N, CA, C and O atoms as a Tripos MOL2 file, in Angstrom:
@<TRIPOS>MOLECULE
protein
  240   239    60     0     0
PROTEIN
NO_CHARGES

@<TRIPOS>ATOM
      1 N           0.8490   -1.1660    0.0000 N.3       1 MET1
      2 CA          0.0000    0.0000    0.0000 C.3       1 MET1
      3 C           0.8950    1.2290    0.0000 C.2       1 MET1
      4 O           1.8060    1.3310    0.8210 O.2       1 MET1
      5 N           0.6500    2.1490   -0.8970 N.am      2 ASN2
      6 CA          1.4760    3.3440   -1.0210 C.3       2 ASN2
      7 C           0.7530    4.6030   -0.5580 C.2       2 ASN2
      8 O           1.1510    5.7100   -0.9180 O.2       2 ASN2
      9 N          -0.2800    4.4500    0.2160 N.am      3 HIS3
     10 CA         -1.0170    5.6050    0.6990 C.3       3 HIS3
     11 C          -1.5940    5.2930    2.0720 C.2       3 HIS3
     12 O          -1.6460    4.1350    2.4870 O.2       3 HIS3
     13 N          -2.0280    6.3360    2.7700 N.am      4 ASP4
     14 CA         -2.6160    6.0660    4.0750 C.3       4 ASP4
     15 C          -4.1310    5.9080    3.9490 C.2       4 ASP4
     16 O          -4.7120    6.1700    2.8960 O.2       4 ASP4
     17 N          -4.7500    5.4800    5.0330 N.am      5 ARG5
     18 CA         -6.1670    5.1590    4.9820 C.3       5 ARG5
     19 C          -7.0430    6.3850    4.7700 C.2       5 ARG5
     20 O          -8.2190    6.2420    4.4340 O.2       5 ARG5
     21 N          -6.5030    7.5850    4.9580 N.am      6 GLN6
     22 CA         -7.2940    8.8010    4.7800 C.3       6 GLN6
     23 C          -7.1810    9.3590    3.3670 C.2       6 GLN6
     24 O          -7.8280   10.3550    3.0450 O.2       6 GLN6
     25 N          -6.3770    8.7370    2.5290 N.am      7 ASP7
     26 CA         -6.2150    9.1860    1.1490 C.3       7 ASP7
     27 C          -7.3380    8.5820    0.2970 C.2       7 ASP7
     28 O          -7.1180    7.6520   -0.4780 O.2       7 ASP7
     29 N          -8.5350    9.1310    0.4610 N.am      8 VAL8
     30 CA         -9.7130    8.5220   -0.1670 C.3       8 VAL8
     31 C          -9.7540    8.6970   -1.6770 C.2       8 VAL8
     32 O         -10.4910    7.9800   -2.3540 O.2       8 VAL8
     33 N          -8.9900    9.6230   -2.2170 N.am      9 ASN9
     34 CA         -9.0000    9.8360   -3.6660 C.3       9 ASN9
     35 C          -7.9440    9.0150   -4.3960 C.2       9 ASN9
     36 O          -7.8200    9.1120   -5.6170 O.2       9 ASN9
     37 N          -7.1880    8.2150   -3.6670 N.am     10 HIS10
     38 CA         -6.1620    7.3860   -4.2940 C.3      10 HIS10
     39 C          -6.8340    6.2810   -5.1030 C.2      10 HIS10
     40 O          -7.8190    5.7040   -4.6420 O.2      10 HIS10
     41 N          -6.3280    5.9700   -6.3040 N.am     11 PRO11
     42 CA         -6.9770    4.9480   -7.1400 C.3      11 PRO11
     43 C          -7.0120    3.5550   -6.5170 C.2      11 PRO11
     44 O          -7.8810    2.7540   -6.8630 O.2      11 PRO11
     45 N          -6.0910    3.2480   -5.6110 N.am     12 ASP12
     46 CA         -6.0880    1.9370   -4.9600 C.3      12 ASP12
     47 C          -7.0750    1.8460   -3.8030 C.2      12 ASP12
     48 O          -7.3120    0.7630   -3.2660 O.2      12 ASP12
     49 N          -7.6490    2.9800   -3.4200 N.am     13 HIS13
     50 CA         -8.5430    2.9930   -2.2590 C.3      13 HIS13
     51 C          -9.8650    2.3140   -2.6110 C.2      13 HIS13
     52 O         -10.5320    2.6740   -3.5810 O.2      13 HIS13
     53 N         -10.2180    1.3370   -1.8100 N.am     14 LYS14
     54 CA        -11.4680    0.6110   -2.0370 C.3      14 LYS14
     55 C         -12.3020    0.6940   -0.7710 C.2      14 LYS14
     56 O         -11.7750    0.9210    0.3180 O.2      14 LYS14
     57 N         -13.5710    0.5140   -0.9170 N.am     15 ALA15
     58 CA        -14.4410    0.4760    0.2520 C.3      15 ALA15
     59 C         -14.1170   -0.7880    1.0440 C.2      15 ALA15
     60 O         -13.8510   -1.8330    0.4500 O.2      15 ALA15
     61 N         -14.1340   -0.7110    2.3630 N.am     16 PRO16
     62 CA        -13.8340   -1.9050    3.1660 C.3      16 PRO16
     63 C         -14.8790   -2.9980    2.9340 C.2      16 PRO16
     64 O         -16.0430   -2.7250    2.6440 O.2      16 PRO16
     65 N         -14.4170   -4.2470    3.0720 N.am     17 ASP17
     66 CA        -15.3230   -5.3840    2.8890 C.3      17 ASP17
     67 C         -16.3600   -5.4660    3.9960 C.2      17 ASP17
     68 O         -17.4940   -5.8910    3.7750 O.2      17 ASP17
     69 N         -15.9510   -5.0490    5.2010 N.am     18 LYS18
     70 CA        -16.8790   -5.0830    6.3300 C.3      18 LYS18
     71 C         -16.5820   -3.9060    7.2380 C.2      18 LYS18
     72 O         -15.4960   -3.3290    7.1920 O.2      18 LYS18
     73 N         -17.5500   -3.5580    8.0610 N.am     19 ARG19
     74 CA        -17.3470   -2.4610    9.0050 C.3      19 ARG19
     75 C         -16.3460   -2.8670   10.0760 C.2      19 ARG19
     76 O         -16.2740   -4.0280   10.4790 O.2      19 ARG19
     77 N         -15.5900   -1.9010   10.5190 N.am     20 GLU20
     78 CA        -14.6050   -2.1080   11.5610 C.3      20 GLU20
     79 C         -15.3160   -2.2070   12.9160 C.2      20 GLU20
     80 O         -16.1630   -1.3780   13.2480 O.2      20 GLU20
     81 N         -14.9580   -3.2280   13.6820 N.am     21 THR21
     82 CA        -15.5590   -3.3810   15.0080 C.3      21 THR21
     83 C         -14.9110   -2.3700   15.9540 C.2      21 THR21
     84 O         -13.8160   -1.8810   15.6780 O.2      21 THR21
     85 N         -15.5740   -2.0560   17.0620 N.am     22 PRO22
     86 CA        -14.9580   -1.1390   18.0330 C.3      22 PRO22
     87 C         -13.5960   -1.6370   18.5290 C.2      22 PRO22
     88 O         -12.6890   -0.8320   18.7440 O.2      22 PRO22
     89 N         -13.4450   -2.9430   18.7130 N.am     23 ALA23
     90 CA        -12.1650   -3.4950   19.1610 C.3      23 ALA23
     91 C         -11.0930   -3.3020   18.0850 C.2      23 ALA23
     92 O          -9.9580   -2.9560   18.4100 O.2      23 ALA23
     93 N         -11.4320   -3.5180   16.8160 N.am     24 GLU24
     94 CA        -10.4780   -3.3200   15.7290 C.3      24 GLU24
     95 C         -10.0850   -1.8520   15.6060 C.2      24 GLU24
     96 O          -8.9250   -1.5250   15.3580 O.2      24 GLU24
     97 N         -11.0790   -0.9650   15.7860 N.am     25 LYS25
     98 CA        -10.8040    0.4700   15.7140 C.3      25 LYS25
     99 C          -9.8480    0.8800   16.8300 C.2      25 LYS25
    100 O          -8.9030    1.6350   16.5990 O.2      25 LYS25
    101 N         -10.0990    0.3740   18.0550 N.am     26 LYS26
    102 CA         -9.2230    0.7010   19.1850 C.3      26 LYS26
    103 C          -7.8170    0.1770   18.9360 C.2      26 LYS26
    104 O          -6.8390    0.8760   19.2010 O.2      26 LYS26
    105 N          -7.7080   -1.0430   18.4290 N.am     27 GLU27
    106 CA         -6.3970   -1.6310   18.1480 C.3      27 GLU27
    107 C          -5.6540   -0.8170   17.0870 C.2      27 GLU27
    108 O          -4.4530   -0.5760   17.2140 O.2      27 GLU27
    109 N          -6.3690   -0.3940   16.0430 N.am     28 ARG28
    110 CA         -5.7540    0.4020   14.9720 C.3      28 ARG28
    111 C          -5.2770    1.7440   15.5140 C.2      28 ARG28
    112 O          -4.1660    2.1820   15.2150 O.2      28 ARG28
    113 N          -6.1230    2.3970   16.3140 N.am     29 LYS29
    114 CA         -5.7470    3.6970   16.8610 C.3      29 LYS29
    115 C          -4.5920    3.5730   17.8560 C.2      29 LYS29
    116 O          -3.7070    4.4280   17.8830 O.2      29 LYS29
    117 N          -4.5930    2.5180   18.6710 N.am     30 ASP30
    118 CA         -3.4910    2.2980   19.6070 C.3      30 ASP30
    119 C          -2.1810    2.0690   18.8560 C.2      30 ASP30
    120 O          -1.1340    2.5800   19.2530 O.2      30 ASP30
    121 N          -2.2450    1.3010   17.7760 N.am     31 HIS31
    122 CA         -1.0630    1.0280   16.9630 C.3      31 HIS31
    123 C          -0.5340    2.3300   16.3520 C.2      31 HIS31
    124 O           0.6710    2.5790   16.3620 O.2      31 HIS31
    125 N          -1.4350    3.1530   15.8250 N.am     32 ALA32
    126 CA         -1.0210    4.4310   15.2380 C.3      32 ALA32
    127 C          -0.4130    5.3360   16.3060 C.2      32 ALA32
    128 O           0.5780    6.0220   16.0530 O.2      32 ALA32
    129 N          -1.0040    5.3380   17.4880 N.am     33 SER33
    130 CA         -0.4880    6.1510   18.5830 C.3      33 SER33
    131 C           0.9020    5.6730   19.0130 C.2      33 SER33
    132 O           1.7960    6.4830   19.2580 O.2      33 SER33
    133 N           1.0750    4.3490   19.1010 N.am     34 ASP34
    134 CA          2.3840    3.7900   19.4530 C.3      34 ASP34
    135 C           3.4360    4.1630   18.4100 C.2      34 ASP34
    136 O           4.5650    4.5070   18.7580 O.2      34 ASP34
    137 N           3.0620    4.0940   17.1290 N.am     35 ASN35
    138 CA          3.9930    4.4740   16.0610 C.3      35 ASN35
    139 C           4.3790    5.9460   16.1790 C.2      35 ASN35
    140 O           5.5420    6.3060   15.9980 O.2      35 ASN35
    141 N           3.4010    6.7890   16.4820 N.am     36 GLN36
    142 CA          3.6720    8.2150   16.6180 C.3      36 GLN36
    143 C           4.5770    8.4820   17.8200 C.2      36 GLN36
    144 O           5.5010    9.2910   17.7370 O.2      36 GLN36
    145 N           4.3120    7.8030   18.9370 N.am     37 ASP37
    146 CA          5.1580    7.9580   20.1240 C.3      37 ASP37
    147 C           6.5980    7.5320   19.8350 C.2      37 ASP37
    148 O           7.5430    8.2080   20.2420 O.2      37 ASP37
    149 N           6.7580    6.4220   19.1380 N.am     38 GLN38
    150 CA          8.0920    5.9300   18.8050 C.3      38 GLN38
    151 C           8.8160    6.9220   17.8880 C.2      38 GLN38
    152 O           9.9990    7.2000   18.0810 O.2      38 GLN38
    153 N           8.1100    7.4440   16.9060 N.am     39 ALA39
    154 CA          8.7240    8.4080   15.9930 C.3      39 ALA39
    155 C           9.1330    9.6670   16.7430 C.2      39 ALA39
    156 O          10.1860   10.2420   16.4660 O.2      39 ALA39
    157 N           8.3100   10.0980   17.6880 N.am     40 LEU40
    158 CA          8.6390   11.2800   18.4730 C.3      40 LEU40
    159 C           9.8660   11.0390   19.3390 C.2      40 LEU40
    160 O          10.7330   11.9070   19.4430 O.2      40 LEU40
    161 N           9.9480    9.8650   19.9630 N.am     41 GLU41
    162 CA         11.1060    9.5290   20.7880 C.3      41 GLU41
    163 C          12.3910    9.5100   19.9640 C.2      41 GLU41
    164 O          13.4530    9.8870   20.4590 O.2      41 GLU41
    165 N          12.2970    9.0740   18.7190 N.am     42 GLU42
    166 CA         13.4790    8.9850   17.8710 C.3      42 GLU42
    167 C          13.9860   10.3530   17.4220 C.2      42 GLU42
    168 O          15.1010   10.4620   16.9110 O.2      42 GLU42
    169 N          13.1800   11.3970   17.6080 N.am     43 THR43
    170 CA         13.6200   12.7360   17.2030 C.3      43 THR43
    171 C          14.3790   13.4460   18.3100 C.2      43 THR43
    172 O          14.9330   14.5210   18.0790 O.2      43 THR43
    173 N          14.4190   12.8690   19.5160 N.am     44 PHE44
    174 CA         15.1150   13.5270   20.6260 C.3      44 PHE44
    175 C          16.5470   13.0460   20.7100 C.2      44 PHE44
    176 O          16.7620   11.8600   20.4590 O.2      44 PHE44
    177 N          17.5300   13.8300   21.0320 N.am     45 PRO45
    178 CA         17.3680   15.2720   21.1870 C.3      45 PRO45
    179 C          17.1940   15.9210   19.8240 C.2      45 PRO45
    180 O          17.8320   15.5290   18.8460 O.2      45 PRO45
    181 N          16.3350   16.9030   19.7760 N.am     46 ALA46
    182 CA         16.0320   17.5600   18.5060 C.3      46 ALA46
    183 C          17.2100   18.3910   18.0200 C.2      46 ALA46
    184 O          17.3360   18.6500   16.8230 O.2      46 ALA46
    185 N          18.0550   18.8000   18.9220 N.am     47 SER47
    186 CA         19.2450   19.5510   18.5380 C.3      47 SER47
    187 C          20.3360   19.2310   19.5530 C.2      47 SER47
    188 O          20.1100   18.5330   20.5410 O.2      47 SER47
    189 N          21.4890   19.7460   19.2890 N.am     48 ASP48
    190 CA         22.5840   19.5570   20.2450 C.3      48 ASP48
    191 C          22.2240   20.2460   21.5570 C.2      48 ASP48
    192 O          21.5060   21.2460   21.5600 O.2      48 ASP48
    193 N          22.7170   19.7190   22.6590 N.am     49 PRO49
    194 CA         22.4200   20.3720   23.9320 C.3      49 PRO49
    195 C          22.9850   21.7900   23.9690 C.2      49 PRO49
    196 O          23.9920   22.0890   23.3280 O.2      49 PRO49
    197 N          22.3280   22.6390   24.7180 N.am     50 VAL50
    198 CA         22.7710   24.0170   24.8330 C.3      50 VAL50
    199 C          24.0710   24.0330   25.6280 C.2      50 VAL50
    200 O          24.1590   23.4550   26.7110 O.2      50 VAL50
    201 N          25.0640   24.6930   25.0820 N.am     51 SER51
    202 CA         26.3330   24.7750   25.8170 C.3      51 SER51
    203 C          26.2540   25.9600   26.7760 C.2      51 SER51
    204 O          25.6750   26.9970   26.4500 O.2      51 SER51
    205 N          26.8410   25.7970   27.9590 N.am     52 PRO52
    206 CA         26.7810   26.8920   28.9300 C.3      52 PRO52
    207 C          27.5610   28.1030   28.4310 C.2      52 PRO52
    208 O          28.6390   27.9600   27.8540 O.2      52 PRO52
    209 N          27.0240   29.2690   28.6490 N.am     53 PHE53
    210 CA         27.6780   30.5010   28.2040 C.3      53 PHE53
    211 C          28.6220   30.9700   29.3100 C.2      53 PHE53
    212 O          28.2110   31.1900   30.4490 O.2      53 PHE53
    213 N          29.8730   31.1130   28.9530 N.am     54 VAL54
    214 CA         30.8630   31.6330   29.9000 C.3      54 VAL54
    215 C          31.3560   32.9540   29.3310 C.2      54 VAL54
    216 O          32.0810   32.9790   28.3360 O.2      54 VAL54
    217 N          30.9600   34.0530   29.9680 N.am     55 PRO55
    218 CA         31.3650   35.3610   29.4150 C.3      55 PRO55
    219 C          32.8750   35.5650   29.5360 C.2      55 PRO55
    220 O          33.5180   35.0690   30.4620 O.2      55 PRO55
    221 N          33.4040   36.2870   28.6010 N.am     56 ALA56
    222 CA         34.8280   36.6160   28.6430 C.3      56 ALA56
    223 C          35.0830   37.6350   29.7440 C.2      56 ALA56
    224 O          34.1810   38.3740   30.1410 O.2      56 ALA56
    225 N          36.3030   37.6680   30.2280 N.am     57 LYS57
    226 CA         36.6430   38.6450   31.2440 C.3      57 LYS57
    227 C          36.6050   40.0440   30.6390 C.2      57 LYS57
    228 O          36.9690   40.2510   29.4810 O.2      57 LYS57
    229 N          36.1670   40.9730   31.4310 N.am     58 ALA58
    230 CA         36.1060   42.3640   30.9570 C.3      58 ALA58
    231 C          37.5190   42.8820   30.7600 C.2      58 ALA58
    232 O          38.4040   42.6020   31.5690 O.2      58 ALA58
    233 N          37.7400   43.6410   29.6820 N.am     59 PRO59
    234 CA         39.0740   44.1930   29.4860 C.3      59 PRO59
    235 C          39.4270   45.2010   30.5910 C.2      59 PRO59
    236 O          38.5550   45.9070   31.0980 O.2      59 PRO59
    237 N          40.6820   45.2570   30.9470 N.am     60 GLU60
    238 CA         41.1050   46.1810   32.0170 C.3      60 GLU60
    239 C          41.4190   47.5410   31.4900 C.2      60 GLU60
    240 O          41.7870   48.4310   32.2580 O.2      60 GLU60
@<TRIPOS>BOND
     1     1     2 1
     2     2     3 1
     3     3     4 2
     4     3     5 am
     5     5     6 1
     6     6     7 1
     7     7     8 2
     8     7     9 am
     9     9    10 1
    10    10    11 1
    11    11    12 2
    12    11    13 am
    13    13    14 1
    14    14    15 1
    15    15    16 2
    16    15    17 am
    17    17    18 1
    18    18    19 1
    19    19    20 2
    20    19    21 am
    21    21    22 1
    22    22    23 1
    23    23    24 2
    24    23    25 am
    25    25    26 1
    26    26    27 1
    27    27    28 2
    28    27    29 am
    29    29    30 1
    30    30    31 1
    31    31    32 2
    32    31    33 am
    33    33    34 1
    34    34    35 1
    35    35    36 2
    36    35    37 am
    37    37    38 1
    38    38    39 1
    39    39    40 2
    40    39    41 am
    41    41    42 1
    42    42    43 1
    43    43    44 2
    44    43    45 am
    45    45    46 1
    46    46    47 1
    47    47    48 2
    48    47    49 am
    49    49    50 1
    50    50    51 1
    51    51    52 2
    52    51    53 am
    53    53    54 1
    54    54    55 1
    55    55    56 2
    56    55    57 am
    57    57    58 1
    58    58    59 1
    59    59    60 2
    60    59    61 am
    61    61    62 1
    62    62    63 1
    63    63    64 2
    64    63    65 am
    65    65    66 1
    66    66    67 1
    67    67    68 2
    68    67    69 am
    69    69    70 1
    70    70    71 1
    71    71    72 2
    72    71    73 am
    73    73    74 1
    74    74    75 1
    75    75    76 2
    76    75    77 am
    77    77    78 1
    78    78    79 1
    79    79    80 2
    80    79    81 am
    81    81    82 1
    82    82    83 1
    83    83    84 2
    84    83    85 am
    85    85    86 1
    86    86    87 1
    87    87    88 2
    88    87    89 am
    89    89    90 1
    90    90    91 1
    91    91    92 2
    92    91    93 am
    93    93    94 1
    94    94    95 1
    95    95    96 2
    96    95    97 am
    97    97    98 1
    98    98    99 1
    99    99   100 2
   100    99   101 am
   101   101   102 1
   102   102   103 1
   103   103   104 2
   104   103   105 am
   105   105   106 1
   106   106   107 1
   107   107   108 2
   108   107   109 am
   109   109   110 1
   110   110   111 1
   111   111   112 2
   112   111   113 am
   113   113   114 1
   114   114   115 1
   115   115   116 2
   116   115   117 am
   117   117   118 1
   118   118   119 1
   119   119   120 2
   120   119   121 am
   121   121   122 1
   122   122   123 1
   123   123   124 2
   124   123   125 am
   125   125   126 1
   126   126   127 1
   127   127   128 2
   128   127   129 am
   129   129   130 1
   130   130   131 1
   131   131   132 2
   132   131   133 am
   133   133   134 1
   134   134   135 1
   135   135   136 2
   136   135   137 am
   137   137   138 1
   138   138   139 1
   139   139   140 2
   140   139   141 am
   141   141   142 1
   142   142   143 1
   143   143   144 2
   144   143   145 am
   145   145   146 1
   146   146   147 1
   147   147   148 2
   148   147   149 am
   149   149   150 1
   150   150   151 1
   151   151   152 2
   152   151   153 am
   153   153   154 1
   154   154   155 1
   155   155   156 2
   156   155   157 am
   157   157   158 1
   158   158   159 1
   159   159   160 2
   160   159   161 am
   161   161   162 1
   162   162   163 1
   163   163   164 2
   164   163   165 am
   165   165   166 1
   166   166   167 1
   167   167   168 2
   168   167   169 am
   169   169   170 1
   170   170   171 1
   171   171   172 2
   172   171   173 am
   173   173   174 1
   174   174   175 1
   175   175   176 2
   176   175   177 am
   177   177   178 1
   178   178   179 1
   179   179   180 2
   180   179   181 am
   181   181   182 1
   182   182   183 1
   183   183   184 2
   184   183   185 am
   185   185   186 1
   186   186   187 1
   187   187   188 2
   188   187   189 am
   189   189   190 1
   190   190   191 1
   191   191   192 2
   192   191   193 am
   193   193   194 1
   194   194   195 1
   195   195   196 2
   196   195   197 am
   197   197   198 1
   198   198   199 1
   199   199   200 2
   200   199   201 am
   201   201   202 1
   202   202   203 1
   203   203   204 2
   204   203   205 am
   205   205   206 1
   206   206   207 1
   207   207   208 2
   208   207   209 am
   209   209   210 1
   210   210   211 1
   211   211   212 2
   212   211   213 am
   213   213   214 1
   214   214   215 1
   215   215   216 2
   216   215   217 am
   217   217   218 1
   218   218   219 1
   219   219   220 2
   220   219   221 am
   221   221   222 1
   222   222   223 1
   223   223   224 2
   224   223   225 am
   225   225   226 1
   226   226   227 1
   227   227   228 2
   228   227   229 am
   229   229   230 1
   230   230   231 1
   231   231   232 2
   232   231   233 am
   233   233   234 1
   234   234   235 1
   235   235   236 2
   236   235   237 am
   237   237   238 1
   238   238   239 1
   239   239   240 2
@<TRIPOS>SUBSTRUCTURE
     1 MET1         2 RESIDUE 1 A MET
     2 ASN2         6 RESIDUE 1 A ASN
     3 HIS3        10 RESIDUE 1 A HIS
     4 ASP4        14 RESIDUE 1 A ASP
     5 ARG5        18 RESIDUE 1 A ARG
     6 GLN6        22 RESIDUE 1 A GLN
     7 ASP7        26 RESIDUE 1 A ASP
     8 VAL8        30 RESIDUE 1 A VAL
     9 ASN9        34 RESIDUE 1 A ASN
    10 HIS10       38 RESIDUE 1 A HIS
    11 PRO11       42 RESIDUE 1 A PRO
    12 ASP12       46 RESIDUE 1 A ASP
    13 HIS13       50 RESIDUE 1 A HIS
    14 LYS14       54 RESIDUE 1 A LYS
    15 ALA15       58 RESIDUE 1 A ALA
    16 PRO16       62 RESIDUE 1 A PRO
    17 ASP17       66 RESIDUE 1 A ASP
    18 LYS18       70 RESIDUE 1 A LYS
    19 ARG19       74 RESIDUE 1 A ARG
    20 GLU20       78 RESIDUE 1 A GLU
    21 THR21       82 RESIDUE 1 A THR
    22 PRO22       86 RESIDUE 1 A PRO
    23 ALA23       90 RESIDUE 1 A ALA
    24 GLU24       94 RESIDUE 1 A GLU
    25 LYS25       98 RESIDUE 1 A LYS
    26 LYS26      102 RESIDUE 1 A LYS
    27 GLU27      106 RESIDUE 1 A GLU
    28 ARG28      110 RESIDUE 1 A ARG
    29 LYS29      114 RESIDUE 1 A LYS
    30 ASP30      118 RESIDUE 1 A ASP
    31 HIS31      122 RESIDUE 1 A HIS
    32 ALA32      126 RESIDUE 1 A ALA
    33 SER33      130 RESIDUE 1 A SER
    34 ASP34      134 RESIDUE 1 A ASP
    35 ASN35      138 RESIDUE 1 A ASN
    36 GLN36      142 RESIDUE 1 A GLN
    37 ASP37      146 RESIDUE 1 A ASP
    38 GLN38      150 RESIDUE 1 A GLN
    39 ALA39      154 RESIDUE 1 A ALA
    40 LEU40      158 RESIDUE 1 A LEU
    41 GLU41      162 RESIDUE 1 A GLU
    42 GLU42      166 RESIDUE 1 A GLU
    43 THR43      170 RESIDUE 1 A THR
    44 PHE44      174 RESIDUE 1 A PHE
    45 PRO45      178 RESIDUE 1 A PRO
    46 ALA46      182 RESIDUE 1 A ALA
    47 SER47      186 RESIDUE 1 A SER
    48 ASP48      190 RESIDUE 1 A ASP
    49 PRO49      194 RESIDUE 1 A PRO
    50 VAL50      198 RESIDUE 1 A VAL
    51 SER51      202 RESIDUE 1 A SER
    52 PRO52      206 RESIDUE 1 A PRO
    53 PHE53      210 RESIDUE 1 A PHE
    54 VAL54      214 RESIDUE 1 A VAL
    55 PRO55      218 RESIDUE 1 A PRO
    56 ALA56      222 RESIDUE 1 A ALA
    57 LYS57      226 RESIDUE 1 A LYS
    58 ALA58      230 RESIDUE 1 A ALA
    59 PRO59      234 RESIDUE 1 A PRO
    60 GLU60      238 RESIDUE 1 A GLU
C-alpha cells in the first residue's frame, strides 16, 4: 500500500469489505499512537544540547 487510509482519492482505495468493530478500531488507533510515540522519541534530542555561556573577562 502506497497511501494512508485517509487518502480517499487514491486509485487503490477501495471500500472496506466489512465495518470495523470497536475493538479493531481501538487496536488500529493504539497502533497508530504507538507508532507516533516511537517516531517522536526517535527525534530527541532535537538539537545539540545548549552549551553553557561563559562570558569573557572584561578588558582592564
